[in-house]
C-alpha positions in Angstrom: -76.0 -3.4 -5.3 -78.0 -3.8 -8.3 -78.1 -7.3 -10.2 -80.2 -8.6 -12.9 -82.5 -11.3 -11.9 -82.3 -14.4 -14.2 -85.6 -15.4 -15.9 -85.5 -19.4 -15.0 -88.8 -19.8 -16.5 -87.5 -19.7 -20.2 -86.8 -23.1 -20.0 -90.1 -24.0 -18.2 -92.0 -26.4 -21.1 -94.7 -24.4 -22.6 -93.8 -20.8 -20.9 -94.8 -17.8 -22.8 -95.5 -15.5 -20.5 -97.3 -12.2 -21.8 -95.1 -10.0 -19.2 -91.6 -11.6 -18.8 -90.9 -14.0 -21.7 -88.5 -12.5 -23.9 -89.7 -14.4 -27.1 -93.2 -13.1 -27.2 -93.2 -10.7 -29.8 -96.6 -9.5 -28.5 -95.6 -9.0 -24.9 -94.1 -6.7 -22.8 -90.4 -8.7 -22.4 -89.9 -7.2 -19.1 -86.4 -7.7 -17.5 -86.0 -7.3 -13.7 -83.7 -6.1 -11.6 -82.9 -6.6 -7.4 -81.5 -3.6 -5.5 -79.9 -5.4 -2.6 -79.7 -2.3 -0.7 -83.5 -1.4 -0.9 -84.8 -4.8 -1.2 -86.6 -3.8 -4.3 -87.2 -5.5 -7.2 -87.8 -3.2 -10.4 -88.1 -3.0 -14.2 -87.7 -0.3 -16.7 -90.4 0.0 -19.5 -91.6 1.9 -22.3 -94.8 0.5 -23.4 -95.7 0.8 -27.0 -99.0 3.0 -28.2 -100.6 -0.3 -28.9 -101.1 -1.0 -25.1 -103.1 2.1 -24.6 -106.6 2.1 -23.6 -107.6 5.7 -24.5 -105.1 7.3 -27.0 -101.8 7.7 -25.3 -102.9 6.2 -22.1 -101.7 2.5 -20.7 -104.7 0.7 -20.2 -105.4 -0.2 -16.7 -105.0 -3.7 -17.3 -101.5 -3.4 -18.5 -100.8 -1.5 -15.4 -101.9 -4.7 -13.6 -99.7 -6.8 -15.6 -96.7 -4.5 -14.5 -97.5 -4.4 -11.1 -98.3 -8.5 -10.7 -95.2 -9.4 -12.4 -92.7 -6.9 -10.7 -94.4 -8.4 -7.7 -93.9 -11.8 -8.7 -90.2 -11.5 -9.2 -90.0 -9.2 -5.6 -91.5 -12.5 -4.1 -89.5 -15.3 -6.0 -85.9 -13.5 -5.7 -86.4 -13.6 -2.0 -88.1 -17.0 -1.6 -87.3 -19.0 -4.5 -90.5 -20.5 -4.8 -93.1 -20.2 -7.2 -96.6 -18.4 -5.8 -99.8 -18.0 -7.6 -101.8 -14.1 -7.2 -104.5 -14.5 -5.4 -105.3 -10.8 -5.0 -104.4 -7.3 -6.8 -105.4 -3.7 -5.3 -104.7 -0.8 -7.2 -105.1 2.8 -6.7 -104.7 4.7 -10.5 -103.3 8.1 -9.0 -102.2 9.6 -12.4 -102.3 9.0 -15.9 -99.4 6.7 -17.4 -98.7 7.9 -20.5 -97.6 5.8 -23.6 -95.2 6.2 -25.0 -93.2 6.7 -21.9 -90.1 5.3 -19.8 -91.6 3.6 -16.0 -90.1 2.2 -13.7 -92.0 -0.5 -12.2 -91.2 -1.4 -8.3 -92.0 -4.0 -6.2 -91.0 -5.1 -2.4 -92.0 -7.7 0.1 -94.0 -5.8 2.6 -94.5 -9.3 4.9 -94.9 -12.9 4.8 -97.7 -14.8 6.5 -97.2 -18.6 6.3 -98.1 -19.0 2.8 -99.1 -15.7 2.1 -96.4 -13.0 0.6 -98.0 -9.5 0.5 -96.1 -6.9 -2.0 -95.9 -3.3 -2.6 -95.9 -2.4 -6.3 -95.9 1.2 -8.1 -95.5 2.4 -11.2 -93.5 5.8 -11.3 -93.4 8.0 -14.9 -90.2 9.7 -16.0 -90.5 12.7 -13.9 -90.5 10.6 -10.9 -94.3 10.9 -10.1 -95.7 7.9 -8.8 -98.7 7.0 -10.9 -100.1 3.6 -9.6 -100.0 2.0 -6.4 -100.5 -1.6 -5.7 -100.8 -4.3 -3.2 -100.5 -7.8 -4.2 -100.8 -10.8 -2.8 -99.4 -14.4 -3.5 -99.9 -17.6 -2.3 -97.3 -20.6 -2.1 -99.1 -23.6 -2.9 -97.7 -26.9 -2.3 -96.6 -28.7 -5.2 -99.4 -31.2 -5.2 -101.6 -28.1 -6.1 -99.3 -26.6 -8.8 -99.1 -30.2 -10.6 -103.0 -30.2 -10.6 -103.3 -26.7 -11.7 -100.3 -26.7 -14.9 -99.5 -30.8 -15.3 -97.1 -32.3 -13.2 -95.0 -32.9 -16.6 -94.0 -29.5 -16.8 -91.9 -29.4 -13.8 -88.6 -30.7 -15.1 -86.0 -31.5 -12.5 -85.1 -27.9 -12.8 -88.1 -26.8 -11.5 -88.4 -28.9 -8.7 -86.6 -27.1 -6.5 -88.9 -23.8 -6.8 -91.9 -26.4 -5.4 -93.4 -26.5 -2.0 -93.8 -29.7 -0.6 
């Protein structure tokens, strides 16, 4: 079964994520779906030409944003906890063309204590894997997130996503 993942952060005070805020007209405005059979989270996106590095080639930094974001939502969908990215390893295997329809997929590889490791990939229209990534997250205690982001941002709605 495939289901759309609700972006609970649209109500987060000060939210404006480049990758997933649907109101950020300069961003990617990604939506995410969970495939409960494969345990993957995915999105489909057609990056606009202005996200290119070299003409017609999606900028590597934007590719990093794509895999980091799908990996975050894979982690968040399963654990319902806010994590912070601590490492991204990427292998650029084939050029990612713009504009072209891409599928970005992520799946939890393993969980070790507070660390969550997610594998992600960018797949082109021809079903060719163009980019592979390994993304690591850390699930910090709420006090650390309060220091990083400000305690006032965490309204009652968001406290349930924090680790004690």
